[in-house]
Backbone as a printed PyTorch tensor [residue, N CA C, xyz], in Angstrom:
tensor([[[ 19.9260,  20.3390,  19.2280],
         [ 20.0230,  20.2980,  17.7670],
         [ 18.8290,  21.0450,  17.1860]],

        [[ 19.0870,  21.8650,  16.1820],
         [ 18.0090,  22.6370,  15.5670],
         [ 17.1060,  21.7260,  14.7280]],

        [[ 15.9020,  22.2030,  14.5280],
         [ 14.9310,  21.4620,  13.7330],
         [ 15.4550,  21.2360,  12.3160]],

        [[ 16.0750,  22.2590,  11.7280],
         [ 16.6000,  22.1400,  10.3600],
         [ 17.6760,  21.0660,  10.2730]],

        [[ 18.5810,  21.0590,  11.2460],
         [ 19.6350,  20.0370,  11.2470],
         [ 19.0420,  18.6530,  11.4450]],

        [[ 18.0200,  18.5590,  12.2680],
         [ 17.3430,  17.2750,  12.4800],
         [ 16.7060,  16.7820,  11.1760]],

        [[ 16.0780,  17.6860,  10.4350],
         [ 15.4630,  17.3020,   9.1580],
         [ 16.5230,  16.9110,   8.1260]],

        [[ 17.6550,  17.6050,   8.1230],
         [ 18.7390,  17.2430,   7.2130],
         [ 19.2700,  15.8570,   7.5470]],

        [[ 19.4590,  15.5880,   8.8300],
         [ 19.9250,  14.2580,   9.2520],
         [ 18.8890,  13.1900,   8.9080]],

        [[ 17.6070,  13.4990,   9.0900],
         [ 16.5410,  12.5490,   8.7520],
         [ 16.5540,  12.2450,   7.2560]],

        [[ 16.7560,  13.2710,   6.4360],
         [ 16.8290,  13.0740,   4.9830],
         [ 18.0060,  12.1770,   4.6170]],

        [[ 19.1430,  12.4330,   5.2480],
         [ 20.3230,  11.6160,   4.9740],
         [ 20.0920,  10.1630,   5.3870]],

        [[ 19.4460,   9.9620,   6.5300],
         [ 19.1490,   8.5930,   6.9750],
         [ 18.1650,   7.8940,   6.0380]],

        [[ 17.2000,   8.6420,   5.5130],
         [ 16.2900,   8.0500,   4.5290],
         [ 17.0480,   7.6450,   3.2720]],

        [[ 17.9310,   8.5080,   2.8030],
         [ 18.7200,   8.1740,   1.6140],
         [ 19.5950,   6.9620,   1.8470]],

        [[ 20.2960,   6.9540,   2.9520],
         [ 21.1730,   5.8440,   3.3120],
         [ 20.4000,   4.5260,   3.4090]],

        [[ 19.3270,   4.5360,   4.1750],
         [ 18.5490,   3.3010,   4.3500],
         [ 17.8380,   2.8980,   3.0630]],

        [[ 17.4540,   3.8950,   2.2510],
         [ 16.7880,   3.5780,   0.9860],
         [ 17.6890,   2.8260,   0.0310]],

        [[ 18.9340,   3.2600,  -0.0630],
         [ 19.8920,   2.5730,  -0.9380],
         [ 20.1650,   1.1630,  -0.4200]],

        [[ 20.3800,   1.0490,   0.8810],
         [ 20.6460,  -0.2690,   1.4610],
         [ 19.4680,  -1.2060,   1.2510]],

        [[ 18.2610,  -0.7320,   1.5300],
         [ 17.0910,  -1.6080,   1.4180],
         [ 16.7440,  -1.9390,  -0.0300]],

        [[ 17.0350,  -1.0460,  -0.9560],
         [ 16.8410,  -1.3720,  -2.3720],
         [ 17.7720,  -2.5160,  -2.7690]],

        [[ 19.0200,  -2.4570,  -2.3110],
         [ 19.9760,  -3.5250,  -2.6060],
         [ 19.5850,  -4.8250,  -1.9250]],

        [[ 19.1530,  -4.7360,  -0.6740],
         [ 18.7100,  -5.9360,   0.0500],
         [ 17.5520,  -6.5970,  -0.6840]],

        [[ 16.5960,  -5.7910,  -1.1150],
         [ 15.4420,  -6.3390,  -1.8280],
         [ 15.8200,  -7.0110,  -3.1270]],

        [[ 16.7790,  -6.4320,  -3.8260],
         [ 17.2150,  -7.0240,  -5.0880],
         [ 17.8290,  -8.4030,  -4.8790]],

        [[ 18.4860,  -8.5910,  -3.7470],
         [ 19.1400,  -9.8750,  -3.4800],
         [ 18.2820, -10.8080,  -2.6360]],

        [[ 17.5270, -10.2460,  -1.7150],
         [ 16.7350, -11.0440,  -0.7830],
         [ 15.5570, -11.7280,  -1.4640]],

        [[ 14.9060, -11.0140,  -2.3580],
         [ 13.6760, -11.5440,  -2.9440],
         [ 13.9390, -12.5370,  -4.0660]],

        [[ 15.1520, -12.5860,  -4.5600],
         [ 15.5090, -13.5740,  -5.5810],
         [ 14.8150, -13.3610,  -6.9140]],

        [[ 15.3670, -13.9030,  -7.9370],
         [ 14.9190, -13.8450,  -9.3340],
         [ 13.4390, -13.6780,  -9.5810]],

        [[ 12.8690, -14.6030, -10.3290],
         [ 11.4760, -14.5150, -10.7400],
         [ 10.5590, -15.3510,  -9.8530]],

        [[ 11.0430, -15.7530,  -8.6890],
         [ 10.2600, -16.6140,  -7.8080],
         [  8.9820, -15.9580,  -7.3160]],

        [[  9.0330, -14.6620,  -7.0550],
         [  7.8750, -13.9720,  -6.5010],
         [  7.7730, -12.5600,  -7.0920]],

        [[  7.2090, -12.4390,  -8.2970],
         [  7.1520, -11.1210,  -8.9360],
         [  6.3040, -10.1060,  -8.1640]],

        [[  5.2670, -10.5760,  -7.4530],
         [  4.4390,  -9.6420,  -6.6780],
         [  5.2510,  -9.0350,  -5.5420]],

        [[  6.0470,  -9.8430,  -4.8840],
         [  6.9000,  -9.3390,  -3.8060],
         [  7.9300,  -8.3610,  -4.3530]],

        [[  8.4850,  -8.6680,  -5.5120],
         [  9.4640,  -7.7670,  -6.1330],
         [  8.8350,  -6.4220,  -6.4720]],

        [[  7.6060,  -6.4490,  -7.0110],
         [  6.9160,  -5.1950,  -7.3380],
         [  6.6310,  -4.3870,  -6.0710]],

        [[  6.1920,  -5.0550,  -5.0260],
         [  5.9150,  -4.3490,  -3.7630],
         [  7.1760,  -3.7130,  -3.2080]],

        [[  8.2570,  -4.4800,  -3.2010],
         [  9.5290,  -3.9620,  -2.6770],
         [ 10.0140,  -2.7930,  -3.5330]],

        [[  9.8750,  -2.9150,  -4.8450],
         [ 10.2900,  -1.8380,  -5.7480],
         [  9.4710,  -0.5710,  -5.5000]],

        [[  8.1740,  -0.7210,  -5.2530],
         [  7.3320,   0.4430,  -4.9420],
         [  7.7730,   1.0930,  -3.6390]],

        [[  8.0370,   0.2720,  -2.6330],
         [  8.4940,   0.7970,  -1.3510],
         [  9.8230,   1.5160,  -1.5110]],

        [[ 10.7340,   0.9330,  -2.2850],
         [ 12.0470,   1.5520,  -2.5090],
         [ 11.9100,   2.8730,  -3.2660]],

        [[ 11.0290,   2.9100,  -4.2400],
         [ 10.8180,   4.1360,  -5.0080],
         [ 10.3240,   5.2570,  -4.0970]],

        [[  9.2880,   4.9910,  -3.3170],
         [  8.7670,   6.0060,  -2.3950],
         [  9.8600,   6.4260,  -1.4140]],

        [[ 10.5790,   5.4550,  -0.9050],
         [ 11.6570,   5.6990,   0.0580],
         [ 12.7090,   6.6330,  -0.5350]],

        [[ 13.2080,   6.2900,  -1.7160],
         [ 14.3080,   7.0490,  -2.3130],
         [ 13.8760,   8.3950,  -2.9000]],

        [[ 12.6450,   8.5170,  -3.3220],
         [ 12.1640,   9.8010,  -3.8420],
         [ 12.0020,  10.8160,  -2.7130]],

        [[ 11.5860,  10.3440,  -1.5530],
         [ 11.3180,  11.2710,  -0.4630],
         [ 12.5710,  11.6890,   0.3150]],

        [[ 13.6710,  10.9760,   0.1510],
         [ 14.9140,  11.4030,   0.8130],
         [ 15.3720,  12.7700,   0.2840]],

        [[ 15.5140,  12.9640,  -1.0340],
         [ 15.9010,  14.3060,  -1.4960],
         [ 14.7900,  15.3400,  -1.2970]],

        [[ 13.5380,  14.8980,  -1.3030],
         [ 12.4470,  15.8430,  -1.0420],
         [ 12.5570,  16.3890,   0.3830]],

        [[ 12.8450,  15.5120,   1.3340],
         [ 13.0120,  15.9660,   2.7130],
         [ 14.2570,  16.8420,   2.8530]],

        [[ 15.2940,  16.5180,   2.1230],
         [ 16.4990,  17.3520,   2.1340],
         [ 16.1810,  18.7470,   1.5840]],

        [[ 15.4430,  18.8040,   0.4940],
         [ 15.0400,  20.1040,  -0.0760],
         [ 14.1780,  20.8820,   0.9180]],

        [[ 13.3120,  20.1790,   1.6170],
         [ 12.4790,  20.8380,   2.6150],
         [ 13.3300,  21.4080,   3.7460]],

        [[ 14.3660,  20.6960,   4.1410],
         [ 15.2360,  21.2110,   5.2090],
         [ 15.9650,  22.4740,   4.7510]],

        [[ 16.3250,  22.5450,   3.4770],
         [ 16.9480,  23.7590,   2.9340],
         [ 15.9260,  24.8960,   2.9030]],

        [[ 14.7160,  24.5840,   2.4820],
         [ 13.6490,  25.5880,   2.4450],
         [ 13.3810,  26.1420,   3.8430]],

        [[ 13.4350,  25.2800,   4.8430],
         [ 13.1980,  25.7200,   6.2200],
         [ 14.2910,  26.6600,   6.7250]],

        [[ 15.4600,  26.5930,   6.1360],
         [ 16.5260,  27.5280,   6.5230],
         [ 16.2470,  28.9300,   5.9790]],

        [[ 15.4920,  28.9870,   4.8970],
         [ 15.2160,  30.2660,   4.2510],
         [ 13.9040,  30.8870,   4.7000]],

        [[ 12.9660,  30.0500,   5.0830],
         [ 11.6280,  30.5380,   5.4290],
         [ 11.1290,  29.8160,   6.6710]],

        [[ 10.4420,  30.5460,   7.5030],
         [  9.8160,  29.8960,   8.6460],
         [  8.3310,  29.7690,   8.3370]],

        [[  7.8530,  28.5830,   8.3930],
         [  6.4520,  28.3150,   8.1150],
         [  6.0030,  27.1280,   8.9510]],

        [[  4.9100,  27.2990,   9.6290],
         [  4.3480,  26.1970,  10.4150],
         [  4.0090,  25.0270,   9.4940]],

        [[  3.5510,  25.3450,   8.2970],
         [  3.1940,  24.2910,   7.3450],
         [  4.4170,  23.4970,   6.9230]],

        [[  5.5030,  24.1850,   6.6130],
         [  6.7320,  23.4930,   6.2230],
         [  7.2890,  22.6630,   7.3780]],

        [[  7.2150,  23.2250,   8.5940],
         [  7.7010,  22.4880,   9.7670],
         [  6.8630,  21.2350,  10.0170]],

        [[  5.5870,  21.2880,   9.7420],
         [  4.7240,  20.1120,   9.9170],
         [  5.0090,  19.0650,   8.8420]],

        [[  5.3770,  19.5110,   7.6600],
         [  5.5980,  18.5940,   6.5370],
         [  6.7710,  17.6510,   6.7770]],

        [[  7.8250,  18.1420,   7.4010],
         [  9.0290,  17.3210,   7.5970],
         [  8.7730,  16.0430,   8.3930]],

        [[  8.2820,  16.1520,   9.6140],
         [  8.0060,  14.9340,  10.3810],
         [  6.9570,  14.0350,   9.7240]],

        [[  5.9710,  14.6460,   9.0850],
         [  4.9680,  13.8360,   8.3780],
         [  5.6090,  13.0370,   7.2440]],

        [[  6.5080,  13.6850,   6.5110],
         [  7.1630,  13.0090,   5.3990],
         [  8.0510,  11.8700,   5.9060]],

        [[  8.8280,  12.1440,   6.9370],
         [  9.6950,  11.1090,   7.4890],
         [  8.8690,   9.9370,   8.0090]],

        [[  7.8520,  10.2330,   8.7990],
         [  7.0020,   9.1720,   9.3480],
         [  6.2860,   8.4200,   8.2280]],

        [[  5.8620,   9.1430,   7.2020],
         [  5.1810,   8.5010,   6.0820],
         [  6.0530,   7.4870,   5.3750]],

        [[  7.3120,   7.8290,   5.1570],
         [  8.2390,   6.8870,   4.5190],
         [  8.4650,   5.6780,   5.4170]],

        [[  8.6930,   5.9390,   6.6980],
         [  8.9370,   4.8290,   7.6310],
         [  7.7370,   3.8950,   7.6690]],

        [[  6.5450,   4.4530,   7.7500],
         [  5.3490,   3.6130,   7.8330],
         [  5.0150,   2.9450,   6.5030]],

        [[  5.0460,   3.7090,   5.4100],
         [  4.6750,   3.1420,   4.1140],
         [  5.7100,   2.1280,   3.6450]],

        [[  6.9280,   2.6020,   3.4410],
         [  7.9700,   1.7120,   2.9240],
         [  8.3400,   0.6520,   3.9500]],

        [[  8.5050,   1.0750,   5.1980],
         [  8.8360,   0.1050,   6.2440],
         [  7.7940,  -0.9730,   6.3870]],

        [[  6.5340,  -0.5890,   6.2910],
         [  5.4560,  -1.5810,   6.3700],
         [  5.5100,  -2.5860,   5.2300]],

        [[  5.8100,  -2.1090,   4.0430],
         [  5.9190,  -3.0130,   2.8900],
         [  7.1440,  -3.9080,   3.0240]],

        [[  8.2700,  -3.3370,   3.4550],
         [  9.4600,  -4.1690,   3.6580],
         [  9.1470,  -5.2750,   4.6680]],

        [[  8.4640,  -4.9040,   5.7280],
         [  8.1220,  -5.8680,   6.7770],
         [  7.1880,  -6.9530,   6.2240]],

        [[  6.2050,  -6.5350,   5.4310],
         [  5.2770,  -7.5030,   4.8430],
         [  6.0020,  -8.5320,   3.9870]],

        [[  7.0350,  -8.1030,   3.2960],
         [  7.7390,  -8.9960,   2.3820],
         [  8.7650,  -9.8860,   3.0740]],

        [[  9.1290,  -9.5450,   4.3120],
         [ 10.1530, -10.3380,   4.9960],
         [  9.6620, -11.0170,   6.2610]],

        [[  8.5310, -10.6070,   6.7910],
         [  8.0670, -11.1620,   8.0730],
         [  6.5930, -11.5440,   7.9620]],

        [[  5.8140, -11.0560,   8.8610],
         [  4.3960, -11.4110,   8.9320],
         [  3.5290, -10.3660,   8.2370]],

        [[  2.9960, -10.6740,   7.0600],
         [  2.2060,  -9.6890,   6.3270],
         [  0.9540,  -9.2230,   7.0740]],

        [[  0.2820, -10.1350,   7.7540],
         [ -0.9620,  -9.7750,   8.4190],
         [ -0.7410,  -8.7980,   9.5750]],

        [[  0.4200,  -8.8840,  10.2130],
         [  0.6880,  -8.0550,  11.3820],
         [  0.7880,  -6.5690,  11.0390]],

        [[  1.1380,  -6.2620,   9.8110],
         [  1.3520,  -4.8560,   9.4410],
         [  0.4870,  -4.4190,   8.2590]],

        [[ -0.5790,  -5.1140,   8.0040],
         [ -1.4030,  -4.8310,   6.8300],
         [ -1.9280,  -3.4030,   6.7930]],

        [[ -2.2100,  -2.8090,   7.9510],
         [ -2.7790,  -1.4520,   7.9830],
         [ -1.7370,  -0.3500,   8.0700]],

        [[ -0.4890,  -0.7050,   8.2160],
         [  0.5470,   0.3150,   8.4060],
         [  0.8900,   1.0640,   7.1100]],

        [[  1.1130,   0.3970,   5.9740],
         [  1.4500,   1.1660,   4.7610],
         [  0.4000,   2.2070,   4.3610]],

        [[ -0.8960,   1.9160,   4.4580],
         [ -1.8530,   2.9830,   4.1210],
         [ -1.7550,   4.2060,   5.0380]],

        [[ -1.4470,   3.9830,   6.3160],
         [ -1.2670,   5.1300,   7.2210],
         [ -0.0550,   5.9520,   6.7860]],

        [[  1.0040,   5.2650,   6.3650],
         [  2.1780,   5.9660,   5.8670],
         [  1.8770,   6.7470,   4.6020]],

        [[  1.1070,   6.1410,   3.7100],
         [  0.7130,   6.8420,   2.4870],
         [ -0.0830,   8.0940,   2.7900]],

        [[ -0.9670,   8.0020,   3.7730],
         [ -1.7630,   9.1660,   4.1750],
         [ -0.8630,  10.2560,   4.7560]],

        [[  0.1240,   9.8730,   5.5630],
         [  1.0630,  10.8520,   6.1240],
         [  1.8520,  11.5350,   5.0040]],

        [[  2.2440,  10.7710,   3.9760],
         [  2.9590,  11.3680,   2.8480],
         [  2.0760,  12.3620,   2.0940]],

        [[  0.8320,  11.9970,   1.8920],
         [ -0.1080,  12.9120,   1.2290],
         [ -0.2370,  14.1980,   2.0450]],

        [[ -0.3920,  14.0540,   3.3580],
         [ -0.5000,  15.2350,   4.2170],
         [  0.7610,  16.0900,   4.1680]],

        [[  1.9290,  15.4420,   4.0910],
         [  3.1750,  16.2180,   4.0420],
         [  3.2250,  17.0920,   2.7920]],

        [[  2.8280,  16.5310,   1.6650],
         [  2.8330,  17.3250,   0.4210],
         [  1.7660,  18.4080,   0.4660]],

        [[  0.6310,  18.1220,   1.0900],
         [ -0.4010,  19.1440,   1.2560],
         [  0.1180,  20.2870,   2.1250]],

        [[  0.8360,  19.9700,   3.1860],
         [  1.4230,  21.0070,   4.0450],
         [  2.3970,  21.8800,   3.2630]],

        [[  3.1980,  21.2670,   2.4130],
         [  4.1360,  22.0510,   1.6020],
         [  3.3740,  22.9820,   0.6650]],

        [[  2.3330,  22.4700,   0.0400],
         [  1.5250,  23.3020,  -0.8580],
         [  0.8710,  24.4500,  -0.0950]],

        [[  0.3050,  24.1580,   1.0720],
         [ -0.3290,  25.2060,   1.8700],
         [  0.6970,  26.2290,   2.3480]],

        [[  1.8790,  25.7610,   2.7190],
         [  2.9360,  26.6830,   3.1230],
         [  3.3180,  27.6270,   2.0020]],

        [[  3.4040,  27.0940,   0.8020],
         [  3.7560,  27.9250,  -0.3560],
         [  2.6430,  28.9160,  -0.6820]],

        [[  1.4080,  28.4740,  -0.5840],
         [  0.2820,  29.3510,  -0.9050],
         [  0.0530,  30.4210,   0.1630]],

        [[  0.3540,  30.0930,   1.4090],
         [  0.1340,  31.0370,   2.5000],
         [  1.2710,  32.0490,   2.6230]],

        [[  2.3970,  31.7310,   2.0350],
         [  3.5560,  32.6130,   2.1130],
         [  3.2650,  33.8850,   1.3340]],

        [[  3.5370,  34.9980,   1.9330],
         [  3.2920,  36.2750,   1.2720],
         [  4.5050,  36.6620,   0.4450]],

        [[  4.3540,  36.6910,  -0.8470],
         [  5.4400,  37.0910,  -1.7310],
         [  5.8690,  38.5210,  -1.4970]],

        [[  4.9220,  39.3870,  -1.1790],
         [  5.2490,  40.8000,  -0.9450],
         [  6.1610,  40.9410,   0.2670]],

        [[  5.7850,  40.2890,   1.3670],
         [  6.5820,  40.3910,   2.5950],
         [  7.9810,  39.7830,   2.3730]],

        [[  8.0310,  38.6530,   1.7050],
         [  9.3160,  38.0020,   1.4630],
         [ 10.2040,  38.8730,   0.5830]],

        [[  9.6400,  39.4380,  -0.4830],
         [ 10.4250,  40.2570,  -1.3920],
         [ 10.9200,  41.5310,  -0.7190]],

        [[ 10.1240,  42.1190,   0.1650],
         [ 10.5290,  43.3550,   0.8470],
         [ 11.5810,  43.0950,   1.9090]],

        [[ 11.6620,  41.9000,   2.4450],
         [ 12.6790,  41.5910,   3.4380],
         [ 14.0600,  41.5550,   2.7800]],

        [[ 14.1210,  41.2420,   1.5250],
         [ 15.3950,  41.1720,   0.8120],
         [ 15.9830,  42.5590,   0.5420]],

        [[ 15.1610,  43.5730,   0.5450],
         [ 15.6240,  44.9310,   0.1820],
         [ 16.2810,  45.6210,   1.3170]]])
């Protein structure tokens, strides 16, 4: 399987799991019993669902351009969502102390993924790209 197809599948899985987990959180956490847990779950769901289309867009970009930076961003973004959002979901449903350090690592991976995308865009030569089209 090509890297691009793998990233597209990863994006789809993030979208799928993000919708499911947002719904689970809405029902699992219950009304106003624990507003802090609801806010945490909502933050995790937001990061989860925002990065699914971002990863999908990155997979499309990778079909058009080859960049080491863009290729590095995909796995970082996927891992970042799994660690950040997954860690928060786990904290709210299981043992919070066991995964206390995992969401920050995921957040750092997400930051790095966006930095890789920015560096890929800045390092890309517009002249070379434009001349390839001619």
